[in-house]
C-alpha positions in Angstrom: 89.5 142.3 130.5 88.2 139.0 131.6 87.8 136.2 129.1 84.9 133.8 129.4 86.2 130.3 128.6 82.9 128.4 128.8 81.3 128.5 125.4 77.8 128.0 126.9 78.0 131.5 128.5 77.7 134.7 126.6 78.5 137.1 129.4 78.8 137.3 133.2 75.2 138.3 133.4 73.8 134.8 133.1 72.5 134.6 129.5 72.7 131.4 127.6 74.8 131.5 124.5 73.8 129.3 121.5 75.0 125.8 122.1 75.4 123.9 118.8 75.4 120.2 119.8 73.8 118.0 122.4 74.4 116.4 125.8 72.6 113.8 127.8 71.4 115.2 131.1 69.7 114.2 134.3 67.4 117.2 134.4 66.3 119.1 137.4 62.9 117.6 138.3 62.1 120.5 140.5 61.9 123.1 137.8 58.1 122.7 137.4 57.5 122.4 141.2 59.0 125.6 142.4 57.1 128.7 143.2 58.5 131.9 141.7 61.3 133.2 143.9 60.8 130.5 146.5 62.8 127.4 147.3 60.6 126.1 150.1 58.9 123.5 147.9 62.4 122.3 146.7 63.7 121.6 150.2 60.7 119.5 151.1 60.9 117.3 148.0 63.3 114.4 148.5 63.6 113.8 144.7 65.5 117.0 144.3 67.5 117.1 147.5 70.8 117.3 145.6 69.7 120.4 143.6 68.1 122.0 146.7 71.3 121.4 148.6 73.3 123.2 145.9 70.9 126.1 145.9 71.1 126.3 149.7 74.9 126.2 149.7 75.0 129.0 147.1 72.6 131.1 149.2 74.6 130.5 152.3 77.9 131.5 150.6 76.4 134.4 148.8 76.5 134.8 145.1 78.3 138.1 145.0 81.2 136.7 147.0 81.7 133.9 144.5 81.3 136.2 141.6 83.6 138.9 142.9 86.3 136.5 144.2 86.2 133.7 141.7 84.2 135.1 138.7 81.6 132.4 139.4 78.5 133.0 137.3 75.5 131.7 139.2 72.8 130.3 137.0 69.1 130.1 137.7 67.9 127.1 139.7 65.9 125.8 136.7 69.2 125.2 134.8 70.7 122.9 137.4 71.4 119.5 136.0 73.9 116.7 136.0 75.6 116.0 132.7 75.7 112.2 132.0 77.5 112.5 128.6 78.7 115.6 126.8 77.8 114.6 123.2 79.1 116.0 119.9 79.2 119.8 119.8 81.1 122.6 118.0 83.8 122.7 120.6 84.7 119.0 120.5 84.0 118.2 116.8 87.8 118.1 116.2 88.0 115.2 118.7 85.9 113.0 116.4 88.0 110.7 114.1 88.8 112.5 110.8 86.8 110.2 108.6 83.6 110.8 110.7 83.9 114.6 111.2 81.8 115.5 108.2 79.0 113.2 109.3 79.2 114.4 112.8 79.1 118.1 111.7 76.1 117.3 109.5 74.4 115.6 112.5 74.9 118.6 114.8 73.9 121.1 112.1 70.5 119.2 111.7 69.7 119.0 115.4 67.1 118.3 116.8 65.8 116.6 113.6 68.9 114.4 113.3 68.1 112.7 116.6 64.6 111.8 115.5 65.9 110.3 112.3 66.0 106.5 112.0 69.3 106.8 110.2 71.6 108.9 112.4 74.7 108.7 110.4 
């Protein structure tokens, strides 16, 4: 049996698991530009060259080779992003200083409303 160690994945069939927390991301600006099943628009758009390059590399290598050899779970292009800061979440709550853990837990339990609040803590 193979154990999935990334808490954001529910299974090897790409299906997002519930993520209780937040991160700050550079989102993939091409997700609204792409035609269904086509990467041709992505390759032509300079703003998303990095993401298009990743998609082209995965296509050239072949997803099944990576999955069968390294248990790599390829995700849909629309999910490509760069994480700027991995914020507080269920898996790193224990890293928060003890005296702030209760407030941090309350913050992530109230997401997304806690971010819109003027008084975060």
